[in-house]
N, CA, C and O of each residue as an XYZ file, in Angstrom:
204
protein
N       5.053     -6.522      3.251
C       4.281     -7.451      2.453
C       2.999     -7.843      3.172
O       1.928     -7.863      2.565
N       3.098     -8.150      4.443
C       1.914     -8.525      5.196
C       0.918     -7.376      5.266
O      -0.293     -7.598      5.293
N       1.430     -6.142      5.296
C       0.546     -4.983      5.349
C      -0.357     -4.975      4.126
O      -1.557     -4.729      4.246
N       0.203     -5.240      2.953
C      -0.581     -5.254      1.722
C      -1.669     -6.320      1.769
O      -2.805     -6.067      1.369
N      -1.331     -7.493      2.250
C      -2.293     -8.595      2.319
C      -3.454     -8.224      3.235
O      -4.617     -8.413      2.881
N      -3.133     -7.697      4.411
C      -4.184     -7.315      5.348
C      -5.011     -6.153      4.806
O      -6.223     -6.094      5.016
N      -4.355     -5.234      4.113
C      -5.070     -4.100      3.530
C      -6.062     -4.575      2.464
O      -7.179     -4.064      2.378
N      -5.654     -5.545      1.662
C      -6.541     -6.089      0.634
C      -7.737     -6.815      1.239
O      -8.770     -6.970      0.586
N      -7.598     -7.260      2.488
C      -8.700     -7.908      3.194
C      -9.616     -6.881      3.847
O     -10.501     -7.239      4.625
N      -9.407     -5.618      3.535
C     -10.217     -4.488      4.016
C     -10.137     -4.267      5.515
O     -11.079     -3.762      6.126
N      -9.007     -4.646      6.112
C      -8.822     -4.348      7.530
C      -8.452     -2.877      7.688
O      -7.699     -2.336      6.878
N      -8.974     -2.232      8.721
C      -8.592     -0.839      8.966
C      -7.119     -0.742      9.362
O      -6.534     -1.706      9.857
N      -6.535      0.422      9.141
C      -5.126      0.632      9.451
C      -4.823      0.358     10.917
O      -3.768     -0.185     11.244
N      -5.732      0.724     11.789
C      -5.514      0.503     13.222
C      -5.416     -0.985     13.536
O      -4.568     -1.401     14.325
N      -6.287     -1.789     12.919
C      -6.279     -3.236     13.144
C      -5.005     -3.871     12.586
O      -4.434     -4.772     13.200
N      -4.565     -3.398     11.421
C      -3.329     -3.913     10.825
C      -2.145     -3.608     11.739
O      -1.311     -4.475     11.998
N      -2.079     -2.372     12.223
C      -0.983     -1.963     13.098
C      -0.969     -2.788     14.383
O       0.088     -3.219     14.843
N      -2.132     -2.999     14.945
C      -2.208     -3.769     16.194
C      -1.800     -5.223     15.969
O      -1.073     -5.802     16.775
N      -2.269     -5.802     14.879
C      -1.961     -7.202     14.585
C      -0.472     -7.416     14.326
O       0.088     -8.432     14.736
N       0.170     -6.468     13.651
C       1.588     -6.597     13.317
C       2.500     -5.949     14.358
O       3.724     -6.014     14.250
N       1.892     -5.325     15.366
C       2.629     -4.636     16.424
C       3.572     -3.578     15.851
O       4.760     -3.531     16.170
N       2.994     -2.728     14.990
C       3.733     -1.617     14.397
C       2.885     -0.351     14.508
O       1.715     -0.417     14.885
N       3.458      0.772     14.189
C       2.779      2.060     14.260
C       1.730      2.202     13.154
O       1.901      1.687     12.049
N       0.639      2.912     13.473
C      -0.366      3.201     12.438
C       0.240      4.044     11.332
O      -0.133      3.907     10.167
N       1.181      4.923     11.692
C       1.848      5.746     10.676
C       2.644      4.885      9.708
O       2.712      5.194      8.518
N       3.247      3.812     10.200
C       3.991      2.896      9.334
C       3.040      2.244      8.341
O       3.357      2.120      7.158
N       1.885      1.831      8.820
C       0.886      1.211      7.949
C       0.431      2.221      6.898
O       0.341      1.898      5.713
N       0.147      3.441      7.341
C      -0.310      4.483      6.419
C       0.737      4.774      5.352
O       0.412      4.862      4.168
N       1.984      4.924      5.765
C       3.065      5.223      4.814
C       3.251      4.084      3.815
O       3.423      4.319      2.619
N       3.216      2.865      4.309
C       3.392      1.707      3.427
C       2.274      1.638      2.396
O       2.524      1.372      1.220
N       1.047      1.875      2.834
C      -0.084      1.836      1.908
C      -0.014      2.960      0.882
O      -0.325      2.751     -0.291
N       0.388      4.143      1.313
C       0.449      5.256      0.369
C       1.596      5.079     -0.628
O       1.462      5.464     -1.790
N       2.706      4.510     -0.198
C       3.831      4.272     -1.110
C       3.465      3.222     -2.152
O       3.798      3.378     -3.327
N       2.792      2.169     -1.746
C       2.422      1.104     -2.675
C       1.392      1.618     -3.679
O       1.446      1.268     -4.858
N       0.465      2.438     -3.221
C      -0.545      2.991     -4.128
C       0.113      3.881     -5.163
O      -0.232      3.827     -6.344
N       1.057      4.700     -4.728
C       1.742      5.618     -5.620
C       2.536      4.848     -6.667
O       2.508      5.205     -7.845
N       3.236      3.809     -6.261
C       4.013      2.992     -7.190
C       3.102      2.302     -8.190
O       3.431      2.217     -9.373
N       1.971      1.814     -7.731
C       1.021      1.150     -8.618
C       0.464      2.127     -9.647
O       0.292      1.771    -10.812
N       0.182      3.357     -9.220
C      -0.347      4.357    -10.142
C       0.657      4.669    -11.242
O       0.270      4.809    -12.402
N       1.934      4.782    -10.905
C       2.961      5.069    -11.903
C       3.032      3.925    -12.906
O       3.092      4.158    -14.113
N       3.025      2.704    -12.417
C       3.109      1.544    -13.296
C       1.915      1.500    -14.234
O       2.077      1.269    -15.432
N       0.713      1.720    -13.701
C      -0.484      1.699    -14.543
C      -0.458      2.823    -15.568
O      -0.831      2.620    -16.723
N      -0.023      4.003    -15.155
C       0.044      5.136    -16.073
C       1.026      4.847    -17.198
O       0.736      5.118    -18.363
N       2.177      4.303    -16.857
C       3.183      4.000    -17.876
C       2.709      2.908    -18.812
O       3.012      2.949    -20.004
N       1.982      1.943    -18.310
C       1.454      0.882    -19.167
C       0.415      1.432    -20.138
O       0.373      1.030    -21.301
N      -0.419      2.349    -19.662
C      -1.470      2.907    -20.497
C      -0.934      3.864    -21.558
O      -1.442      3.902    -22.679
N       0.088      4.631    -21.204
C       0.608      5.628    -22.140
C       1.785      5.124    -22.950
O       2.153      5.716    -23.964
N       2.371      4.032    -22.499
C       3.544      3.497    -23.191
C       4.802      4.281    -22.899
O       5.809      4.119    -23.588
N       4.756      5.142    -21.872
C       5.923      5.942    -21.519
C       6.960      5.095    -20.794
O       6.600      4.211    -20.017
N       8.234      5.351    -21.035
C       9.269      4.645    -20.284
C       9.275      5.116    -18.839
O       8.828      6.223    -18.541
N       9.769      4.297    -17.960
C       9.781      4.643    -16.533
C      10.846      5.621    -16.224
O      11.000      6.023    -15.070
């Protein structure tokens, strides 16, 4: 959750990882998973397709 907040504040992945004391790969994976989930939700809302 904190990763998303920091990402929305336009912090680079390296800065987020350092601040939270986690791996940059963890930050990258979390951001890519959230983006992918958001895209599916938006696509389903626009097309009216069930999930």
